[in-house]
C-alpha positions as CSV (number, residue, x, y, z in Angstrom):
1,M,28.6,-40.5,-5.0
2,S,28.4,-39.8,-8.8
3,D,26.6,-36.9,-10.4
4,S,24.2,-39.3,-12.0
5,K,23.2,-40.6,-8.6
6,I,22.7,-37.1,-7.2
7,S,20.5,-36.3,-10.2
8,E,18.5,-39.3,-9.5
9,L,18.0,-38.2,-5.9
10,Y,16.9,-34.8,-7.0
11,Q,14.3,-36.3,-9.3
12,Q,13.0,-38.5,-6.4
13,A,12.8,-35.5,-4.1
14,R,10.9,-33.3,-6.7
15,T,8.3,-36.2,-7.3
16,L,7.8,-36.4,-3.6
17,Q,7.2,-32.7,-3.3
18,K,4.7,-32.7,-6.1
19,S,2.9,-35.5,-4.3
20,R,2.9,-33.4,-1.2
21,E,5.2,-35.9,0.7
22,I,7.3,-32.9,1.8
23,V,9.0,-34.6,4.8
24,K,10.3,-37.5,2.7
25,A,11.5,-34.9,0.1
26,I,13.5,-33.1,2.9
27,E,15.1,-36.3,3.9
28,I,16.5,-36.8,0.4
29,Y,17.7,-33.1,0.2
30,E,19.4,-33.6,3.5
31,R,21.1,-36.7,2.1
32,I,22.4,-34.7,-0.8
33,L,23.7,-31.9,1.5
34,S,25.4,-34.5,3.7
35,I,27.4,-35.5,0.5
36,K,27.7,-31.9,-0.9
37,P,27.4,-29.3,1.9
38,A,27.8,-26.5,-0.6
39,E,25.3,-27.7,-3.1
40,K,23.3,-24.4,-3.7
41,K,20.4,-26.1,-5.6
42,A,19.8,-28.4,-2.6
43,H,19.8,-25.5,-0.1
44,V,17.2,-23.7,-2.2
45,S,15.1,-26.8,-2.6
46,I,15.1,-27.8,1.0
47,A,14.3,-24.1,2.0
48,T,11.4,-24.2,-0.3
49,A,10.2,-27.5,1.2
50,Y,10.4,-26.2,4.7
51,F,8.5,-23.1,3.6
52,Q,5.8,-25.4,2.3
53,L,5.6,-26.9,5.8
54,Q,5.5,-23.5,7.4
55,Q,8.7,-24.2,9.2
56,Y,10.0,-20.8,8.6
57,P,13.2,-20.7,10.8
58,E,14.5,-23.8,9.1
59,A,13.8,-22.3,5.6
60,I,15.6,-19.1,6.7
61,K,18.6,-21.1,7.8
62,H,19.2,-22.5,4.4
63,F,18.6,-19.2,2.6
64,E,21.1,-17.6,5.0
65,E,23.6,-20.4,3.9
66,M,22.8,-19.3,0.3
67,T,23.9,-15.7,1.1
68,R,27.3,-17.1,2.0
69,L,27.5,-19.4,-0.9
70,A,26.3,-16.8,-3.4
71,P,27.2,-13.4,-1.8
72,M,26.2,-11.5,-5.0
73,D,22.8,-13.1,-5.5
74,A,19.8,-11.0,-4.2
75,S,17.4,-13.9,-4.4
76,P,18.1,-15.4,-0.9
77,Y,17.6,-12.0,0.7
78,I,14.3,-11.5,-1.2
79,N,13.1,-15.0,-0.1
80,M,14.1,-14.3,3.5
81,G,12.3,-11.0,3.4
82,A,9.1,-12.7,2.1
83,I,9.3,-15.3,4.9
84,Y,9.8,-12.6,7.6
85,N,6.7,-10.9,6.2
86,R,4.8,-14.1,6.5
87,M,6.0,-14.3,10.1
88,G,4.9,-10.8,10.8
89,E,8.4,-9.6,11.5
90,Y,8.1,-6.6,9.1
91,K,11.1,-4.6,10.5
92,T,13.4,-7.6,10.1
93,A,11.9,-8.1,6.6
94,L,12.7,-4.5,5.6
95,D,16.4,-4.8,6.9
96,V,16.8,-8.0,4.7
97,L,15.1,-6.5,1.7
98,R,17.3,-3.5,1.7
99,K,20.4,-5.7,1.3
100,A,18.6,-7.3,-1.6
101,V,18.1,-4.0,-3.3
102,Q,21.7,-3.1,-2.7
103,K,22.6,-6.2,-4.8
104,D,19.9,-5.7,-7.4
105,K,18.3,-2.3,-7.7
106,K,16.0,-3.6,-10.5
107,S,14.3,-6.5,-8.5
108,A,10.5,-5.9,-8.7
109,D,10.1,-8.8,-6.2
110,A,12.3,-7.0,-3.6
111,F,10.3,-3.8,-3.8
112,Y,7.1,-5.7,-3.8
113,N,8.0,-7.5,-0.5
114,M,9.2,-4.1,0.9
115,G,5.7,-2.8,0.2
116,I,4.1,-5.6,2.2
117,A,6.5,-4.9,5.1
118,H,5.8,-1.1,5.1
119,K,2.1,-2.0,5.0
120,G,2.5,-4.3,8.0
121,L,4.3,-1.5,9.9
122,N,1.3,0.9,8.9
123,Q,3.8,3.0,6.8
124,L,1.2,3.4,4.2
125,S,2.9,6.2,2.1
126,M,6.2,4.1,2.1
127,A,4.2,1.1,1.0
128,V,2.8,3.0,-1.9
129,T,6.4,4.1,-3.0
130,A,7.6,0.6,-2.8
131,Y,4.7,-0.9,-4.8
132,K,5.1,1.9,-7.4
133,Q,8.8,1.1,-7.8
134,A,8.0,-2.6,-8.3
135,I,5.5,-1.6,-11.0
136,V,8.0,0.7,-12.7
137,I,10.4,-2.3,-13.0
138,N,7.6,-4.7,-14.0
139,G,4.6,-3.1,-15.4
140,K,2.7,-6.4,-15.6
141,M,3.0,-7.2,-11.8
142,V,-0.7,-7.7,-11.1
143,D,-0.2,-8.4,-7.4
144,A,1.7,-5.1,-6.9
145,Y,-1.3,-3.3,-8.6
146,F,-3.7,-5.1,-6.4
147,N,-1.9,-4.5,-3.2
148,L,-1.3,-0.8,-4.1
149,G,-5.0,-0.5,-4.6
150,N,-5.7,-1.9,-1.2
151,V,-3.3,0.6,0.4
152,Y,-5.0,3.5,-1.4
153,L,-8.3,2.1,-0.3
154,E,-7.1,2.1,3.4
155,M,-5.9,5.7,2.8
156,K,-9.3,6.7,1.6
157,N,-7.8,7.7,-1.9
158,H,-10.6,6.1,-3.9
159,T,-9.5,7.6,-7.2
160,Q,-6.1,6.0,-7.1
161,A,-7.5,2.8,-5.7
162,H,-9.9,2.6,-8.5
163,S,-7.0,3.2,-11.0
164,S,-4.9,0.5,-9.5
165,F,-7.7,-2.2,-9.3
166,T,-8.6,-1.3,-13.0
167,R,-5.1,-1.8,-14.0
168,A,-4.9,-5.2,-12.2
169,L,-8.0,-6.3,-14.1
170,E,-6.7,-5.1,-17.3
171,I,-3.7,-7.4,-16.9
172,S,-5.7,-10.3,-15.4
173,P,-9.5,-10.0,-16.3
174,G,-10.2,-13.1,-14.2
175,F,-8.7,-11.8,-11.0
176,K,-11.6,-12.3,-8.6
177,K,-9.9,-10.5,-5.7
178,A,-9.6,-7.4,-7.7
179,R,-13.2,-7.6,-8.8
180,N,-14.3,-8.0,-5.2
181,A,-12.1,-5.1,-4.2
182,M,-13.8,-2.9,-6.8
183,K,-17.2,-3.8,-5.3
184,I,-16.0,-2.7,-1.9
185,L,-14.5,0.4,-3.3
186,D,-17.8,1.4,-5.0
187,A,-19.6,0.9,-1.7
188,E,-17.0,3.0,0.2
189,T,-17.2,5.7,-2.4
190,V,-20.9,6.1,-2.0
191,K,-20.6,6.2,1.8
192,E,-17.8,8.9,1.6
193,K,-19.8,11.0,-0.8
194,E,-22.8,11.0,1.5
195,K,-20.7,11.7,4.5
196,L,-18.6,14.5,3.0
197,S,-21.3,16.4,1.1
198,P,-21.1,19.9,2.7
199,F,-24.7,20.7,1.9
200,G,-26.2,17.4,3.0
201,R,-28.6,15.4,0.9
202,L,-30.8,17.2,-1.6
203,V,-34.6,16.8,-1.1
204,D,-36.6,15.2,-3.8
205,E,-39.7,17.4,-3.7
206,S,-41.9,15.0,-5.7
207,T,-41.2,12.2,-3.2
208,L,-42.2,14.6,-0.4
209,R,-45.4,15.5,-2.0
210,K,-46.4,11.9,-2.4
211,K,-45.8,11.5,1.4
212,G,-47.7,14.6,2.1
213,T,-44.7,16.5,3.4
214,S,-44.4,20.2,2.7
215,V,-41.2,22.0,1.5
216,S,-40.4,25.4,2.8
217,T,-37.8,28.0,2.0
218,C,-36.1,30.6,4.3
219,D,-37.7,34.1,4.3
220,L,-34.6,36.3,4.3
221,S,-34.4,40.0,4.3
222,I,-32.3,41.7,1.6
223,E,-29.6,42.4,4.1
224,E,-29.6,38.8,5.5
225,R,-29.5,37.5,1.9
226,E,-26.5,39.7,0.9
227,N,-24.7,38.7,4.1
228,D,-25.4,35.0,3.4
229,R,-23.8,35.4,-0.1
230,R,-20.7,37.1,1.3
231,V,-20.1,34.4,3.9
232,I,-20.6,31.6,1.4
233,H,-18.3,33.3,-1.2
234,K,-15.6,33.9,1.5
235,L,-15.8,30.4,2.7
236,C,-15.7,28.9,-0.7
237,D,-12.7,31.0,-1.7
238,D,-10.9,29.9,1.4
239,I,-11.8,26.2,0.7
240,T,-10.5,26.6,-2.9
241,E,-7.3,28.2,-1.8
242,I,-6.6,25.6,0.9
243,S,-7.3,22.8,-1.5
244,H,-4.9,24.1,-4.1
245,T,-2.2,24.5,-1.3
246,I,-2.8,20.8,-0.3
247,V,-2.4,19.6,-3.9
248,E,0.8,21.7,-4.3
249,D,2.2,20.3,-1.0
250,L,1.5,16.8,-2.1
251,K,3.2,17.4,-5.5
252,K,6.2,19.5,-4.4
253,G,6.7,18.4,-0.8
254,V,5.3,15.0,0.3
255,N,5.8,13.0,-3.0
256,P,9.5,14.2,-3.6
257,G,10.0,13.6,0.2
258,L,8.8,10.0,-0.1
259,L,11.0,9.4,-3.2
260,N,14.0,10.8,-1.4
261,L,13.4,8.6,1.7
262,N,13.0,5.5,-0.5
263,R,16.3,6.5,-2.3
264,C,18.2,6.7,1.2
265,I,16.8,3.4,2.3
266,S,17.2,1.4,-0.9
267,Q,20.8,2.6,-1.6
268,G,22.0,1.1,1.7
269,E,24.2,2.1,4.6
270,K,26.3,4.7,2.8
271,H,23.2,6.9,2.6
272,Y,21.9,6.2,6.2
273,S,23.9,9.2,7.4
274,E,21.5,11.6,5.6
275,L,18.4,9.5,6.4
276,D,17.7,11.4,9.7
277,E,17.9,14.7,7.9
278,V,15.7,13.5,5.1
279,Y,13.2,12.0,7.5
280,A,13.1,15.2,9.6
281,T,12.4,17.3,6.4
282,F,9.7,14.9,5.4
283,Q,8.0,15.0,8.8
284,K,7.8,18.8,8.5
285,K,6.1,18.5,5.2
286,V,3.7,15.9,6.6
287,K,2.9,18.2,9.6
288,S,2.3,21.2,7.3
289,L,-0.1,19.0,5.1
290,T,-1.9,17.7,8.2
291,D,-2.4,21.4,9.5
292,M,-3.8,22.4,6.1
293,R,-6.2,19.4,6.2
294,K,-7.4,20.5,9.6
295,L,-7.9,24.0,8.4
296,L,-9.8,22.7,5.4
297,N,-12.0,20.5,7.6
298,H,-12.6,23.6,9.9
299,R,-13.7,25.7,6.9
300,M,-16.0,22.9,5.6
301,L,-17.7,22.7,9.1
302,E,-18.1,26.5,9.1
303,L,-19.8,26.2,5.8
304,K,-22.2,23.5,7.1
305,S,-22.9,25.5,10.3
306,H,-23.7,28.6,8.3
307,E,-26.1,26.5,6.2
308,E,-27.8,25.2,9.3
309,L,-28.0,28.7,10.7
310,I,-29.7,30.2,7.6
311,N,-32.1,27.2,7.4
312,S,-33.1,27.8,11.1
313,I,-34.3,31.3,10.3
314,G,-38.0,31.7,10.4
315,R,-38.6,28.3,12.3
316,D,-41.0,28.3,15.2
């Protein structure tokens, strides 16, 4: 068959796809492949058509054929990774996407899809690293900012979530999902502030007067008041010191550890030998951080308990 006839078949298939007559388009692509089995464009087109029909195994089969026809091309691996993510097979998606990164270390799409896979496996810190890498490569990748914001929201890191959603809206002001996410974030932030306030909610005395409610203060002796101040100062000093330690652990331990893990994973099999060691080191850093968070929570509870104790003095 002549090249002009094949071009005509392509045109017919594309027209059918636009009209959502996908099955008929596939029949034409199969006809082209029966004539030219190694026709790369036909494999990509028919894989896309199967994807539209949600016939994912068939789509993967043609992208796998593309990896043999174009072994240096990262695109088939990226496309397969996206499909495996859609199927919920996140581990397989990661395996395929790592091959994509080996072939193209500057593919924002590869890292973006890795972010989705890590999120699917509940590896939230790794998802953050992958999305950030996608953004480094393509600073205008609005979906990466949006997904990154969602991961931060799930991690209760409201400051970073706000920053990510804000950047997504700067790039695409009409992005409705990002605007809705900001509303959810605002509501979550209010709830967290109310829940985490160590001194509870302050009383509005004017409101209480209107309701006829009296406000009383604790009658402490000089010795009790001095002891109260000592305890509060000691607990606040401990809380400040622990908080600084957590911040330093994040900066110098956890974040570099994540980057090191991502480096070993993205650079392929030649670095897998050191992956176990890097992962073990990272786990130690995470455990240390978790222990410090528990200690911080304990000190905060002590502070609240002390407040309740002082407020109980003099009650009937």
